[in-house]
C-alpha positions in Angstrom: 115.6 136.3 98.1 117.4 133.6 96.2 120.6 134.8 94.6 122.5 131.7 93.5 121.5 129.4 90.6 122.3 125.7 90.9 121.8 123.0 88.4 121.7 119.3 89.4 121.1 116.0 87.7 118.6 113.6 89.2 117.3 110.2 88.2 113.9 109.9 86.5 112.5 108.4 89.7 113.8 111.3 91.8 112.3 113.8 89.4 108.9 112.0 89.5 109.1 111.9 93.3 109.8 115.7 93.4 107.1 116.5 90.9 104.5 114.5 92.8 105.4 116.0 96.2 105.5 119.5 94.8 102.1 119.0 93.3 100.7 117.6 96.5 102.0 120.6 98.5 101.3 123.2 95.9 105.0 124.1 96.0 107.9 124.3 93.5 110.5 121.6 93.1 113.1 124.3 94.0 111.3 125.0 97.3 111.4 121.3 98.1 115.1 121.1 97.3 115.9 124.2 99.4 113.8 122.7 102.3 115.7 119.4 102.0 119.0 121.3 102.2 117.9 123.3 105.2 116.7 120.2 107.0 119.8 118.0 106.2 122.4 120.7 107.0 120.4 122.6 109.6 120.8 125.9 107.8 117.6 127.5 109.2 118.5 130.4 111.4 118.0 129.4 115.0 116.7 132.9 115.9 114.0 132.6 113.3 113.1 129.2 114.7 112.9 130.6 118.2 110.7 133.5 117.1 108.4 131.1 115.3 108.3 128.9 118.4 107.3 131.9 120.6 104.6 132.8 118.1 103.3 129.2 118.0 103.4 129.1 121.8 101.4 132.3 122.1 98.8 131.0 119.6 98.6 127.6 121.4 98.3 129.2 124.8 95.6 131.5 123.5 93.6 128.7 121.7 94.3 125.4 123.5 96.6 126.0 126.4 99.5 124.5 124.5 102.7 124.6 126.5 105.6 122.9 124.9 109.2 123.6 125.7 111.5 124.8 122.9 113.4 121.5 122.9 110.1 119.5 122.6 108.9 121.7 119.7 112.3 121.5 117.9 112.2 117.7 118.2 108.7 117.6 116.8 109.6 119.9 113.9 112.8 118.0 113.1 110.9 114.6 113.2 108.3 116.1 110.9 110.8 117.5 108.4 112.9 114.3 108.4 109.9 112.2 107.8 108.7 114.4 104.9 112.2 114.5 103.3 112.8 110.8 103.7 109.6 110.0 101.9 111.0 111.9 98.9 114.5 110.7 99.2 114.6 106.9 99.9 118.4 106.8 100.0 120.3 108.6 102.7 121.8 112.0 101.6 125.6 112.2 101.8 
Protein backbone atom coordinates (compact mmCIF):
# COMPACT_ATOMS: atom_id res chain seq x y z
CA UNK A 1 0.00 0.00 0.00
CA UNK A 2 1.38 3.39 -0.97
CA UNK A 3 1.57 5.84 1.91
CA UNK A 4 3.71 8.71 0.69
CA UNK A 5 2.75 11.28 -1.91
CA UNK A 6 5.49 12.77 -4.06
CA UNK A 7 5.27 15.51 -6.66
CA UNK A 8 7.96 15.89 -9.31
CA UNK A 9 8.48 18.12 -12.30
CA UNK A 10 9.36 16.51 -15.62
CA UNK A 11 9.97 17.84 -19.10
CA UNK A 12 7.24 17.63 -21.71
CA UNK A 13 9.25 14.92 -23.49
CA UNK A 14 9.57 12.89 -20.29
CA UNK A 15 5.83 13.22 -19.73
CA UNK A 16 5.06 12.06 -23.29
CA UNK A 17 7.44 9.13 -22.86
CA UNK A 18 5.82 8.11 -19.58
CA UNK A 19 2.31 8.45 -20.99
CA UNK A 20 3.16 6.38 -24.06
CA UNK A 21 4.82 3.64 -22.03
CA UNK A 22 2.00 3.59 -19.49
CA UNK A 23 -0.54 3.23 -22.31
CA UNK A 24 1.51 0.48 -23.96
CA UNK A 25 1.70 -1.50 -20.72
CA UNK A 26 -1.77 -0.65 -19.46
CA UNK A 27 -0.17 0.76 -16.30
CA UNK A 28 -0.19 4.08 -14.52
CA UNK A 29 2.59 6.65 -14.73
CA UNK A 30 2.99 6.26 -10.97
CA UNK A 31 3.58 2.52 -11.38
CA UNK A 32 6.30 3.23 -13.97
CA UNK A 33 8.00 5.75 -11.70
CA UNK A 34 7.88 3.35 -8.73
CA UNK A 35 9.32 0.59 -10.92
CA UNK A 36 12.12 2.89 -12.11
CA UNK A 37 12.99 3.73 -8.50
CA UNK A 38 13.01 0.06 -7.54
CA UNK A 39 15.25 -0.86 -10.46
CA UNK A 40 17.63 2.07 -10.10
CA UNK A 41 18.07 1.78 -6.34
CA UNK A 42 17.48 -1.98 -5.93
CA UNK A 43 14.67 -1.47 -3.41
CA UNK A 44 12.84 -4.69 -4.25
CA UNK A 45 12.99 -7.07 -1.32
CA UNK A 46 15.47 -9.84 -2.10
CA UNK A 47 13.33 -12.40 -0.27
CA UNK A 48 10.35 -11.56 -2.49
CA UNK A 49 12.61 -11.95 -5.53
CA UNK A 50 13.87 -15.29 -4.28
CA UNK A 51 10.30 -16.52 -3.69
CA UNK A 52 9.31 -15.36 -7.20
CA UNK A 53 12.35 -17.12 -8.62
CA UNK A 54 11.43 -20.37 -6.87
CA UNK A 55 7.88 -20.15 -8.22
CA UNK A 56 9.12 -19.45 -11.75
CA UNK A 57 11.55 -22.32 -11.47
CA UNK A 58 8.74 -24.69 -10.39
CA UNK A 59 6.57 -23.52 -13.29
CA UNK A 60 9.45 -23.85 -15.74
CA UNK A 61 10.44 -27.29 -14.56
CA UNK A 62 6.85 -28.43 -14.74
CA UNK A 63 6.26 -26.98 -18.20
CA UNK A 64 9.57 -26.88 -20.06
CA UNK A 65 12.28 -28.29 -17.90
CA UNK A 66 13.65 -24.80 -17.25
CA UNK A 67 16.58 -24.89 -14.87
CA UNK A 68 18.23 -21.52 -14.29
CA UNK A 69 20.28 -20.62 -11.27
CA UNK A 70 19.23 -17.68 -9.10
CA UNK A 71 22.17 -15.60 -10.35
CA UNK A 72 21.25 -16.27 -14.00
CA UNK A 73 17.61 -15.35 -13.43
CA UNK A 74 18.49 -12.20 -11.47
CA UNK A 75 20.82 -11.13 -14.30
CA UNK A 76 18.05 -11.67 -16.85
CA UNK A 77 15.53 -9.74 -14.75
CA UNK A 78 18.00 -6.88 -14.17
CA UNK A 79 18.85 -6.67 -17.87
CA UNK A 80 15.17 -6.65 -18.81
CA UNK A 81 14.30 -3.94 -16.27
CA UNK A 82 17.30 -1.82 -17.20
CA UNK A 83 16.44 -2.06 -20.89
CA UNK A 84 12.81 -1.07 -20.28
CA UNK A 85 13.71 1.79 -17.98
CA UNK A 86 16.41 3.17 -20.27
CA UNK A 87 13.97 3.27 -23.19
CA UNK A 88 11.87 5.67 -21.13
CA UNK A 89 14.79 7.58 -19.63
CA UNK A 90 17.37 8.38 -22.33
CA UNK A 91 19.61 10.26 -19.90
CA UNK A 92 21.27 8.40 -17.00
CA UNK A 93 19.53 8.82 -13.65
CA UNK A 94 21.61 10.43 -10.90
